[in-house]
C-alpha positions, 0 to 999 in steps of 0.5 A: 520523513514523517518521523517513523523509521520502523514498521507500524500497524496499518491502523496508525497510518497518517492521513494524506501522507505518502507512505510505504505499505507492506503485507504478506501475500498468502498465495505466494509462500516462496516470496510473500513480502509485498510493498507499495506506495500509497496514501490514505484520504478520508480513510480510503487507500487511494492507490489501491482504490484506483487499482480496483476501479481500473481492474473493474473497468478493463479486466476480462471476465475470469481475471484475478482481481485485486481485493476490494479492501487493501491488504496492507498490514503495516506502513513505514514513512519515506526517508528523506532524499540524501543531499548532495555533498 
């Protein structure tokens, strides 16, 4: 793990490191918590960027599209995988 075991502001996320990202979805008041895995490269969230690019290529007109900017507000490091005992 990258030494971070509590949620941190997204602005502090490391570059080139897979992390868990989180945000609250304003369009879903019942269950707003969202999580994903992503990594930042040259200031760009790669998984989110790929999702936006894919949607732009294949989504029919009128589809609900992902926002151009990643909605992430927080991140947390991945814990290490437990060793077998």
